[in-house]
Every structure is written in structure tokens, then in C-alpha cells.
N, C-alpha and C positions, 0 to 999 in steps of 0.2 A: 527561493523569491529571489530572482535576477538582481544583482546590485549595480555591475557596471551602466551607463546609458544607454549603450546599443543593445545591450543585452533587453533591458527594460520596453523600448522602441521596438525589437522584433517581437515581442510579446505583443503590443499593442499593434502593429501590423500583423501577426497571425489571427490575430482575434477577431480585424476587420475584414481579413480576408475570407476566413473560414466564415463568417456570418454572409457575404458577398457569394459565396460560393454554395452554401446550402440554398439559399434564395433560390441562384440560377437553376441550381439541380432540380427544386423542387418544380419552379416552373415550368421545367422541361417535361417531369415525369407529369404533372398535369397534361400541357400538351400532347404526351404522347396518346394518354389514355382519353385524352378528348380525341383523336384521331382513329384509335381503335374504334371507340363506340361512333363514330359517325360511317367506317367502315365497316361496321357490324350490321348497321343497318341503311346501307346508302339512298339515299331519296334521288340523287342524282351525282354521276361521274364526276362533275366538275367538282362539288362542292370538296369530296374527296381527294381529288389532284388538289386543288387551293390547301387544303388543309394540312398536305400531306408537304407541301412547298411551306409552308409558315413552319412545319415541325423541324424539317429538314435545317433551316434557314436559323433557328433557335442551337441546334445543334452545332452548327458548324460558328456559329457565335460563341460558344462554350467553348471549344475548341481555341477558338481565336484569343480568349481570354486567359485562356491555361486552366481551366474548371473541370476540362475534360480532355482525355486524351486519344487521340487521332483516328488511334486503330478501335478504341471503344465506340468513336461518333459513326466510324464505316461500319463498324458491326449494326450499331442501331438503326442506320441509316437504311442498312441493305435487309433489316428484318422490315420495315416500314415500308418499301417498294414493294418486299415478296406481298406484302399484305394486299397491296395494291392492285396487285397483277391478281390475286387472285379472284380480287372481287372484279376486278376486269373479263375474268375468264366466266366468271358465276353469269356476269349479264350479257356476254355474248352469246351463252347456251341456254 
């Protein structure tokens, strides 16, 4: 157990940040699953694009808060964009 005041404070800060980061990551994963479900059975393209924008926004916010690394975010956003493009291709053909 930490003895100094600064070490005790760091423990408190780390615990607080860990819970916030967990909540953000969980919300992001839920949003990604929501997008994938909508993309799997698209009623119309507008809802898929709207959900993609919301998901990308959430990912960008996680990068800004330091929860997610920017390269990881770029990879996830690229995967989602590829999925949207495949949905568009299926609808046009």
C-alpha cells in the first residue's frame, strides 16, 4: 500500500480514470455492435450513414479523452467505413 500522499492520490486518480475509460469503451463497443446490426439488415441507407457518423464521433471523442490510441481509432473507423461501402455496393447491385 502506498504511504506518501501523492502516491495515495495517484491510486485514487487511476481508479477514477479506469472506471471512466471502461464505461467509454463499453459504450463504444455497444455503438459499434448497433451499427453492425443496422448494416446487416439495412432498412435504408440514410439510417446506416447516420449511425456511422454517430459511431465515428464517439470514437473521436475517446481519442480526445485519451481512452483510445489514434491509430486504433483510425483502424476502427476504417473498418466501419468499409462495411458501409459494402452495404452501398449491395444496394446498388
